[in-house]
TORMILUM-919305 format. One record per residue (C-alpha): residue in one letter; x, y, z; residue number from 1. Coordinates in steps of 0.1 Angstrom, whole numbers, plus 2048, in hexadecimal, padded with zeros to 3 digits. Example, Ala and Ser with C-alpha at 12.3 -4.5 7.8 and 13.67 -1.06 7.14 Angstrom:
# residues 2
<site res="a" x="87B" y="7D3" z="84E" n="1"/>
<site res="s" x="889" y="7F5" z="847" n="2"/>
END
This chain:
# residues 164
<site res="x" x="202" y="0A6" z="E25" n="1"/>
<site res="x" x="1EB" y="099" z="E0B" n="2"/>
<site res="x" x="1C5" y="09B" z="E0D" n="3"/>
<site res="x" x="1C3" y="076" z="E03" n="4"/>
<site res="x" x="1D1" y="06D" z="E25" n="5"/>
<site res="x" x="1B9" y="083" z="E38" n="6"/>
<site res="x" x="1D2" y="09E" z="E40" n="7"/>
<site res="x" x="1C6" y="0C1" z="E47" n="8"/>
<site res="x" x="1C8" y="0DA" z="E2B" n="9"/>
<site res="x" x="1DF" y="0F6" z="E33" n="10"/>
<site res="x" x="1CE" y="115" z="E40" n="11"/>
<site res="x" x="1DE" y="12B" z="E26" n="12"/>
<site res="x" x="1CF" y="115" z="E0B" n="13"/>
<site res="x" x="1AC" y="118" z="E1A" n="14"/>
<site res="x" x="1B0" y="13E" z="E1E" n="15"/>
<site res="x" x="1BA" y="141" z="DF9" n="16"/>
<site res="x" x="19C" y="12B" z="DF0" n="17"/>
<site res="x" x="185" y="142" z="E05" n="18"/>
<site res="x" x="191" y="161" z="DF1" n="19"/>
<site res="x" x="18B" y="14F" z="DD1" n="20"/>
<site res="x" x="168" y="144" z="DDB" n="21"/>
<site res="x" x="15F" y="168" z="DE3" n="22"/>
<site res="x" x="167" y="170" z="DBF" n="23"/>
<site res="x" x="186" y="184" z="DC3" n="24"/>
<site res="x" x="199" y="171" z="DA9" n="25"/>
<site res="x" x="17D" y="16E" z="D8E" n="26"/>
<site res="x" x="161" y="156" z="D86" n="27"/>
<site res="x" x="176" y="13A" z="D78" n="28"/>
<site res="x" x="18C" y="137" z="D97" n="29"/>
<site res="x" x="16D" y="139" z="DAD" n="30"/>
<site res="x" x="15C" y="11C" z="D9B" n="31"/>
<site res="x" x="17B" y="106" z="D9C" n="32"/>
<site res="x" x="182" y="10D" z="DC1" n="33"/>
<site res="x" x="15D" y="107" z="DCA" n="34"/>
<site res="x" x="160" y="0E5" z="DBA" n="35"/>
<site res="x" x="181" y="0DD" z="DCD" n="36"/>
<site res="x" x="171" y="0E8" z="DEE" n="37"/>
<site res="x" x="152" y="0D4" z="DE7" n="38"/>
<site res="x" x="167" y="0B5" z="DE2" n="39"/>
<site res="x" x="17C" y="0BC" z="E00" n="40"/>
<site res="x" x="15D" y="0BD" z="E15" n="41"/>
<site res="x" x="14C" y="09F" z="E05" n="42"/>
<site res="x" x="16A" y="088" z="E06" n="43"/>
<site res="x" x="17D" y="091" z="E25" n="44"/>
<site res="x" x="184" y="072" z="E3A" n="45"/>
<site res="x" x="16C" y="071" z="E58" n="46"/>
<site res="x" x="17C" y="07D" z="E78" n="47"/>
<site res="x" x="19B" y="089" z="E66" n="48"/>
<site res="x" x="1AD" y="0AA" z="E6A" n="49"/>
<site res="x" x="1A2" y="0B2" z="E46" n="50"/>
<site res="x" x="17D" y="0AD" z="E50" n="51"/>
<site res="x" x="181" y="0C2" z="E6F" n="52"/>
<site res="x" x="192" y="0DE" z="E5A" n="53"/>
<site res="x" x="176" y="0DC" z="E40" n="54"/>
<site res="x" x="15B" y="0DD" z="E5C" n="55"/>
<site res="x" x="16B" y="0FD" z="E6A" n="56"/>
<site res="x" x="16E" y="10B" z="E47" n="57"/>
<site res="x" x="14A" y="103" z="E41" n="58"/>
<site res="x" x="13E" y="115" z="E60" n="59"/>
<site res="x" x="154" y="133" z="E58" n="60"/>
<site res="x" x="14A" y="136" z="E34" n="61"/>
<site res="x" x="126" y="129" z="E2E" n="62"/>
<site res="x" x="117" y="14B" z="E33" n="63"/>
<site res="x" x="12D" y="159" z="E17" n="64"/>
<site res="x" x="125" y="13C" z="E01" n="65"/>
<site res="x" x="100" y="13E" z="E07" n="66"/>
<site res="x" x="0FF" y="164" z="E02" n="67"/>
<site res="x" x="112" y="162" z="DE1" n="68"/>
<site res="x" x="0FD" y="145" z="DD5" n="69"/>
<site res="x" x="0DD" y="157" z="DDE" n="70"/>
<site res="x" x="0E9" y="176" z="DCB" n="71"/>
<site res="x" x="0F4" y="163" z="DAC" n="72"/>
<site res="x" x="0DC" y="16C" z="D90" n="73"/>
<site res="x" x="0E3" y="150" z="D77" n="74"/>
<site res="x" x="0CF" y="134" z="D88" n="75"/>
<site res="x" x="0DC" y="118" z="D71" n="76"/>
<site res="x" x="100" y="123" z="D69" n="77"/>
<site res="x" x="121" y="114" z="D73" n="78"/>
<site res="x" x="124" y="12C" z="D91" n="79"/>
<site res="x" x="102" y="120" z="D9F" n="80"/>
<site res="x" x="10C" y="0FB" z="D9A" n="81"/>
<site res="x" x="12C" y="101" z="DAD" n="82"/>
<site res="x" x="11B" y="115" z="DC9" n="83"/>
<site res="x" x="0FF" y="0FC" z="DCE" n="84"/>
<site res="x" x="118" y="0DF" z="DD1" n="85"/>
<site res="x" x="12D" y="0F3" z="DE9" n="86"/>
<site res="x" x="110" y="0FE" z="DFF" n="87"/>
<site res="x" x="103" y="0DB" z="E00" n="88"/>
<site res="x" x="125" y="0CD" z="E0C" n="89"/>
<site res="x" x="129" y="0E9" z="E25" n="90"/>
<site res="x" x="106" y="0E2" z="E32" n="91"/>
<site res="x" x="10E" y="0BD" z="E37" n="92"/>
<site res="x" x="12C" y="0C6" z="E4D" n="93"/>
<site res="x" x="118" y="0DE" z="E63" n="94"/>
<site res="x" x="101" y="0D7" z="E7F" n="95"/>
<site res="x" x="0DD" y="0E2" z="E79" n="96"/>
<site res="x" x="0E0" y="101" z="E8F" n="97"/>
<site res="x" x="0FE" y="10E" z="E7C" n="98"/>
<site res="x" x="0ED" y="10A" z="E5B" n="99"/>
<site res="x" x="0CD" y="11B" z="E66" n="100"/>
<site res="x" x="0E0" y="137" z="E76" n="101"/>
<site res="x" x="0F4" y="13C" z="E56" n="102"/>
<site res="x" x="0D5" y="13E" z="E40" n="103"/>
<site res="x" x="0C2" y="154" z="E58" n="104"/>
<site res="x" x="0E0" y="168" z="E64" n="105"/>
<site res="x" x="0EA" y="178" z="E43" n="106"/>
<site res="x" x="0C8" y="187" z="E39" n="107"/>
<site res="x" x="0BD" y="16B" z="E22" n="108"/>
<site res="x" x="0A5" y="157" z="E38" n="109"/>
<site res="x" x="09B" y="133" z="E35" n="110"/>
<site res="x" x="07C" y="13B" z="E21" n="111"/>
<site res="x" x="08F" y="150" z="E07" n="112"/>
<site res="x" x="0AA" y="135" z="E05" n="113"/>
<site res="x" x="090" y="11B" z="DFE" n="114"/>
<site res="x" x="080" y="132" z="DE4" n="115"/>
<site res="x" x="0A2" y="136" z="DD3" n="116"/>
<site res="x" x="0A6" y="110" z="DD2" n="117"/>
<site res="x" x="084" y="10C" z="DC3" n="118"/>
<site res="x" x="08B" y="126" z="DA9" n="119"/>
<site res="x" x="0AB" y="114" z="DA0" n="120"/>
<site res="x" x="099" y="0F3" z="D9C" n="121"/>
<site res="x" x="07D" y="103" z="D88" n="122"/>
<site res="x" x="097" y="113" z="D70" n="123"/>
<site res="x" x="0AB" y="0F3" z="D6E" n="124"/>
<site res="x" x="08C" y="0DF" z="D65" n="125"/>
<site res="x" x="080" y="0F8" z="D4B" n="126"/>
<site res="x" x="080" y="0EC" z="D27" n="127"/>
<site res="x" x="091" y="10D" z="D1D" n="128"/>
<site res="x" x="0B1" y="105" z="D2F" n="129"/>
<site res="x" x="0CE" y="0EE" z="D28" n="130"/>
<site res="x" x="0CD" y="0DD" z="D4A" n="131"/>
<site res="x" x="0E3" y="0C1" z="D3D" n="132"/>
<site res="x" x="100" y="0DA" z="D3B" n="133"/>
<site res="x" x="101" y="0DD" z="D61" n="134"/>
<site res="x" x="0F0" y="0BD" z="D6F" n="135"/>
<site res="x" x="0FD" y="0C3" z="D92" n="136"/>
<site res="x" x="0E5" y="0E0" z="D97" n="137"/>
<site res="x" x="0C6" y="0CB" z="D99" n="138"/>
<site res="x" x="0D6" y="0B0" z="DAE" n="139"/>
<site res="x" x="0E6" y="0C8" z="DC7" n="140"/>
<site res="x" x="0C6" y="0DD" z="DCB" n="141"/>
<site res="x" x="0B1" y="0BE" z="DD1" n="142"/>
<site res="x" x="0CB" y="0B0" z="DEA" n="143"/>
<site res="x" x="0CC" y="0D1" z="DFC" n="144"/>
<site res="x" x="0A6" y="0D1" z="E00" n="145"/>
<site res="x" x="0A7" y="0AC" z="E0C" n="146"/>
<site res="x" x="0C3" y="0B4" z="E25" n="147"/>
<site res="x" x="0AF" y="0D3" z="E32" n="148"/>
<site res="x" x="08F" y="0BE" z="E35" n="149"/>
<site res="x" x="0A1" y="0A5" z="E4B" n="150"/>
<site res="x" x="0AE" y="0C0" z="E64" n="151"/>
<site res="x" x="0A6" y="0BB" z="E89" n="152"/>
<site res="x" x="095" y="0D0" z="E96" n="153"/>
<site res="x" x="083" y="0D2" z="E75" n="154"/>
<site res="x" x="083" y="0F7" z="E6A" n="155"/>
<site res="x" x="064" y="0F3" z="E55" n="156"/>
<site res="x" x="078" y="0F2" z="E35" n="157"/>
<site res="x" x="05E" y="0DB" z="E24" n="158"/>
<site res="x" x="043" y="0F5" z="E2D" n="159"/>
<site res="x" x="058" y="110" z="E1D" n="160"/>
<site res="x" x="05E" y="0FB" z="DFE" n="161"/>
<site res="x" x="039" y="0F4" z="DFA" n="162"/>
<site res="x" x="02E" y="118" z="E01" n="163"/>
<site res="x" x="046" y="128" z="DE8" n="164"/>
END
């Protein structure tokens, strides 16, 4: 079945993607697969098998994506752009509780995650960087902050962002 028609991606494909996102096949594959997954999440037809598969995949893999994104040192590189876009799309498919549990459950914590987003934005806005090379970094980081600020119950993301 084709994604275009809302069919479910085969589990084997998603498992292969998962191993590539974890970095087992090198940086280039990881970036490409993150972008494919980001688009599968973003453009899955509502209430389709594909969307349900991507929701399950998001729940199962957001912790790994968050942890790897958090540990990535190059704040404005291609890896970070891909991770931010993927984490944002995973977040949009999750309920608030699943997202907060993923951030808090893997040792990052909401405050540290917000600090990382703020550092990324600061670096992307710096005059020393070529932010135009990876324009999705700024957009995805801002969208993630907005999405988090709209969570119910509100987990004080705005307070964390202001305090950092």
